[in-house]
N, C-alpha and C positions, 0 to 999 in steps of 0.2 A: 231426307237427309240432303243437307247441302253440302258440296265436294266441296273438301278443305286445299287449298293448293299452299308451295311455298309462297310466298311473296313479301316481302320489308316494304315499310312505308318512310317516304321522306317527308316530313311536315315542313312547309311554307316558313313557319317559326323557326326553326331550327335552320337553317340553313345561316353556311355564312354572311357575312357581309366586308365589302369594303367601298367607304366611300372618301370619293376629292370631292373639291367643289365644283368638278364638271362632269362627272360621272359615280353613277351608285352602281354595283355589281352585290345580288346574291346570289351565295354559290353550295349548288347541291351536295358536289363532289370536292375534293380538299384539292384545293390551287393554288397556287403564289404561298400568299403568307397565311393561310387557314387552313390549318391541319384539324381534324376529327378523327381519332380513330374507327369510329363507327360509319363514316361517311367516305368508304372506301370504295372506288371505282367497283361498275358492277358490268361484269364482264367487257368490252370491249367500250364500252360510256365510258368514257373518264372525267368528261367537263361537260356539264350543265351551269350556263352563266345565264340570271336572268338581270340585262344588263337598261340603265337608262340616261342617256346623254342630253346633256344641255345642248339649249340651240345653237349651231354654227360651232360646236366644240370641234374637237377632234384628238383622238387617243390612239397609244401604237403600244401595239405587241409583239412579244416575239414568240416562233413557235417551235420548241425545244424538241421534238422528238414526230415522225412521221405520222401522218391524219390525215383523217379527214375530219374539214371543219363546213360545218353551216350558220349559216348566218341567216334568220330568220326574224323579220320586226314584223313584234303585233301590233302597235303603234305608229304610222310614220314610215319614215324612211331613211337607210343611209347609203355613203357613199363608199367601197369595199376598193382598194386599191393594195398592193402587196410587192415587194424588191423587187422582183423578176419582172415589173412591170403592169402585170394586171388590174385592172378597173372595171369596175360595175356599178353601177347605182341597184340599188334592193330596196323594194318597198315594200307594205303587207300587202298577202297577198302571192309575195313571191319568196323564196330560197335561194342561194348561193350555197351552190356545194362541190368542195375543190379539195384533188388529193395538194399536202400539202407539204415540204419536204424539211428538217430540221434545218435553223438558222436564217430561216421566210422569217421578215419583219411583214402586221400586218397592219395598215394605218382603217379606221371604220372614224368616217368624220358624219353630224348629223348632219340633212341634203336642206334641212330648214332653218332658218334663220331666227322665226321666234314662235318656235315649237319644243317643244319635251320629245324624245322617241324612245320606243322601247321597243328593246328586244332581245333573241333569244342567241345564244350562242356556246355550241355544241359542238364538240369531237368525242372522233370514233376513233381506236386504234386499229391499224392495218393488224390483220389477224392470218394471213398467207402468206408466202413467198414474194408473190409477185403483188403489185398493188393493179387497181384499176384508177388511170390515169384521169380521173374524172374533172373536168372544171365546169361546168354550168347553172344556169341561173331559170330556175324551174316556177313557173306560173302557176295558181290553182284557185278551184272559188267553193270558198264552203257555203257561203252564199246560193248561188246559186244549184247548187248539190245537197241541201239542206238532208240529216236525216241520214247521209250514207257516206261510207270513208271517201275520205279523196287522197292520194297517196301526192305527197309532197316534194321525195324522193323517185326518181323509174326504177321500175323491177332490173336489177342486174344482180344474177349470179355472183359474180365475182367482186360485189360491194358487202362488205362485211354486218350491213345495217338495209333497215330498212323504213322510213317515215310515212306517218297516215296522219290525217286529223280530220275529226269531223265536229259539227255542229249540229246539235241538238236538240230538239223544242223540248217543256215543260215535262216530266216524265215517260218519255221518250227510251226505249231498248233498242242496245242493238248488241250484235256477238258477234267480235273480232276472230276470224280463223287463223291462225299463222300462217305463212308461208314456207315456212322451213320449219317442220318441229322440231328440231335442232336446236332450235333459236328462246332467246329469253328473251323478255315483252318488260318495256318501262314505258310507264303510261303517266302524263305530266298535264295539268288541270290548270287548262289557260284564262279561260273564265268560267265562273257559274260553280255548280259542285254538282258532285257524280258521288253515285257508289257504284265503285270493279269490283268486279269479283268478292263482295259480300262487303268490299271497305268502307267505308263514308270521308272521303275525298275533298276535300275545300281548295279555295283558290289557290294554285298555284305550289299544292301538295303534289307526288310524283309517288305511287308505289310500281315497284318494282315483283315480278311475278316470272318464275323457274320451273318450267317441268307441268306444263302445258299447254296443251293442241288449240284453245278459244279460253278467251276471256267475255266475261259479260258485263256489260259496263246500261246503265243508267244516269238520266239528266234527273236534275232534283232543284234546279232552275232551267228555266227558260233561258233559248241559247247559251244554251253552254258550251265548251270548247276544250276538245278534249284530243291533245300530241299523244300518239302513238310509236314507240321505237322499236322495230324486232333488232336487238343486238344479239351477239356472239359470245357465248360462256367460254 
């Protein structure tokens, strides 16, 4: 008999959408001018935007609350800068993770003059009284470590989240064991199709799971890519 789990699916086709002449943003959770009563934050994960930025263009954003902010290019590269004076170039295979204070202005620029760039913009709320003042650029390689989970964020007990990614061959199966059994899990399909905990997910679908010690995932297409976030409830 299949073991059932507490879960909620976030379908890609039901995401919010904001589009201008230079960028397109698909929003998993409520943010900006997008609101849906069924798309509230999952634990301390409160923003997961799938953004595409036109060549050589720049956008700015304002940080309203203390947050751990992650920028993860899926295709291409971006240049990150902020009002405190930090600047870094982030390419596919890298993630910029930074604890950011309210009032900070962030600027994201497409690093290419002739190509679109696609990146994930993820935010987690602080849950402890003290914050882990992290500011790091993490490199990872899912091609050299195929069929294995690769850490996108370094394991740190003071951080209220953990990010991992995996690239699987068709019909390959894997089990992800939570590092903290009190956490919940949000999975996000970057490429391909998966069956995660007996639920079918297509590209850019998400699945929230809680009260589970581990999750099972099977790739239903070749070179399918899955992002997993452990979050605090």
